N, C-alpha and C positions, 0 to 999 in steps of 0.2 A: 751691812755686809758681815757675814759670819767670819770671825777671826779664826783662820784655819790653824795657825800656830798654837794659840791659846786653847782652841777646841781639841787639838791632838793631845795636848798636855792633860786636859781635863779627862778625855776619854781613856787615855792610858791609865790614869788614876782609878778609873771606874772599873776597868777590866780586871777581874780577879783571876790572874793567870794560874793560880794554884789549882783551879777547878778545870783547867784545860789540859788536854794531852800534849799540845804543841805550844811552843812559845810564839807570840805574835810579833812580827817584825813591824817596825814603824812604817815602812813602805806600804805594807798590807793594811794597816790601820788607816793610813791616809786614803787608800783606795776605797775603802768602805765609807769613810767620812765624806769624800767627794761625791760618791754615788748617792748617799743618803741626804746630804745637804741639798742637792738638786731636787730630789723628790719632796723633801719637806717644804722647801720654799714654794713649790707648785702647789702643794696641798694647802698652805696658808692662803695663797692667792685665790684658790678656787672657792674657798668658803668665805673670802672677804673679812678675815679676822686678823690678818697680819698687822694691821695698824694698831690693833688693841693690845698686842703683846710686847712686852719689853724684851730687850736682847737677852737678859738673863733667863726669861721664861722660854724664849726660843731655844736657848742653849739646853736647858733641861729637857725640853721635848726632843731635840736632836739626839741628845745622850740616850735617852730611852729608846728611841727608834734604832739608833746604831747598835746599841748593846743586843737588842732583839735580833737584829739581822745577823750580827756577827756570831752570837750563839747558835743560831739556826744553821748558819753555814758550817760551823765547826761540828754540829751534830750530824750534818749530812755527810761530811768527810769521814767521821767515825762510823756511821751506820752503812755507808756504801763504799767501802775501800776499793772494791772492784772497779768503780767508776773514777775514782780520784787518784789512784796510784799509778805509777809508771806511764804518765803522760809525757810522751816525747815524740818528736817528728820521726825518729827512727822506728819506734814501735808501731807507729800509726801510718807508716809511709804507704802501705797498700791501700788503706782506706782513703787517705787524703788525696792520692793521685786520681781518684775517681771524680774529684771536684764536685762532690755533693755540697760541700762548704765553700763559699766564695766570698772573698772580702775585697772590695775595690781599694785600690791605692789611694785614689782621690776622695774628697769629702763632699757632702751636699752643702747647701748654702748656709746651714746652721753649724757647719764644722763637723758633722757627724759622719762616721764611716758607715758603709751600707753592708751588712751581713746578710747573705743569701743562703738559705738552706734548701737545696733541691731534693726534697724527700722522696719524691715520686721516682727518682732515679735509683733508689736503694734497691739492691738485690740480696734478699734474705739468704740466699743460697751461698753467697760469697762472704758475707760478713754479718755478725749478730747485731741486733738492736743496740746492745750495750756498746759495741764498737763504734757505731754511729754516734751515740750519745757522747762517747769519750772524745770523738773527734770534734763534735760541736763545743764540748767543754774546753777542749785544748785551744781551739781558735778564739773563744771568748776569753780565755785566760790571756792569750797573746794581746788581744784588743784592750782588756782591762789593765794591762801593764803599761799602756800608753797614756801619757798625761792628758792629751786632748780628749781621748775617749772617756777618761774618768770624769772630766769636767762636762763635756758636751753630750755624753751618752752616745748610742748608736741607733741606726735604723735596722730593723729586723724584718726580713721577708722570708716567709715559708712558702715554697713553690710545691704544690701537690699534684702537679700534672701527672697523669697516668698512674696515680695511686690505685693499686689493685686490692682485691679481697685478700690475696695472699699476703700482702704487706700489712693491710689494716688489722688483721687478726692478731698480729703481735702487740698492738697498742691496747693492752688492758686498761681499765679504769685506774687501777693503782699505779701502773707504770706512767701513764699519762699525768697523774696527779704529782707523781715524784718529780717528773721532769719540769712541770709547770712551776712547782713550788721552788725548785732550785733556781731556775732561770729568772723568775719574776720576783720572788719574795725573799730570797737569800743571796743570790749572786751580786757582787759589788760592781754592777755596771747598770746604767739607766737606759732602758728602752721602754717608752711610755706606752707604745702600741706594738703588737706583733701583727704584721700584715700577712693575711692568709690569701694566696692567689691560686687560680686554676683548680679550685676544689670541685670535685664531682659528687654524685649522689652517694658514693661510698663514704666520702668524708662527712657528709651531713648526717648519714645514718650512724656512723661511728661517734660523732660528736654528741649526738642525741643521748648516747649511752654514757659517754664520759662526762658530759655537762654537769650533772648533778654532784659529782665528786670534786669539781673545781670550786675554789673560793670565789666569792663575789669580786674580789680584787682581781683575780686572774681572768674571770669572765669578761670584765670590763676592758681588759687590755687586748683581747683578741678581736681583730676587725677583718671581716670576710669581704673580699672584692671580686671573687670569681675571675673572669677575664674582662672585667669592666676597668679599663686602665684610667679612664676619666676619674673613677672613684679613688683609685690609688694615687693619682697625680694631685689630688687635693691635699695629700700628706707629703708626698715626695715628688719633687719637680721632675718632669720628663727629661730635662736636660741632664739629670743625674742618673738616669736609668738606661739599661740596654734596650735594644729593640724588643727582646723577649717580653718586656713589660710596657710596651708602648712608648719607649723612650728614644732618645736621639743617639745613643752610644751603640757601638758594635755588638752584635749578638754574643752571648756568653760562650758559645761553643766555637766561635771564630777567634777567640782570644787565647793567647799562650798562657800556661800556667803562671809564668812570672809576671804576666800583665794583669792577672785577676786576684792575685793573693799578695797581702803584705808580706814583706820578709819575716820569717819566723825563725826563732831560736830553736835550738835542739830541745830544750826544756824551758819551762817558765819559772824562773827562780823566785819571782814574787810570790807564787803560790806553793812553793816547796816549803812544806811545814816540818820536814824532817830535820 
């Protein structure tokens, strides 16, 4: 088992903060460390070489992966200030009340919270794509601030029901690549698969354009179910899902806002780099 305390000390020593614009809090380092440790352990097991590596070799490998992820994240913060600054419940209140983003209070059998993004409900006339992305980022920051989510990761479901051409035209290849890189390759939370449901022909056409711009790593993380709930239930138990996705829980639109979202702070101090 990787020693988190010693690992944190080593990683702190590795980070050259003189090259960064912001100081790195210990709590944020731990957030990245826990997310990366989970992924690295799975990588070792998947190629059956874990037993061939000493603890010191594993530590070196984790350091390398951690440093890359942290630097990529800091680069994203610097390059896209319009997405990362002023993330607060007050500033995003009009977008959040539309409930495109839903997080269950309860967890699945693996201790993971279920994050649902109902992209098909987005109205481009009322808010920009950047605003929607900022809401997603804000909710994920809240999740990543939770110790259980740092260790167990989350389940991500993207619901594309009723996605129209008017919505799809905003998803350029570059924008899609930027979103995917942030969420899968740089953000300090583990979601091994992003489950896509209720996609239509527009989505398939859009993805055929975007697909070549996505890295192989990101491509492997996207799993399409359509409206085949048996396929989704192979990964997420029906007992942990609402009726909308063939589950046993109450439909999403029948729930009150307070019943579908975890309590959120006004801002997320863990990711406040100022």
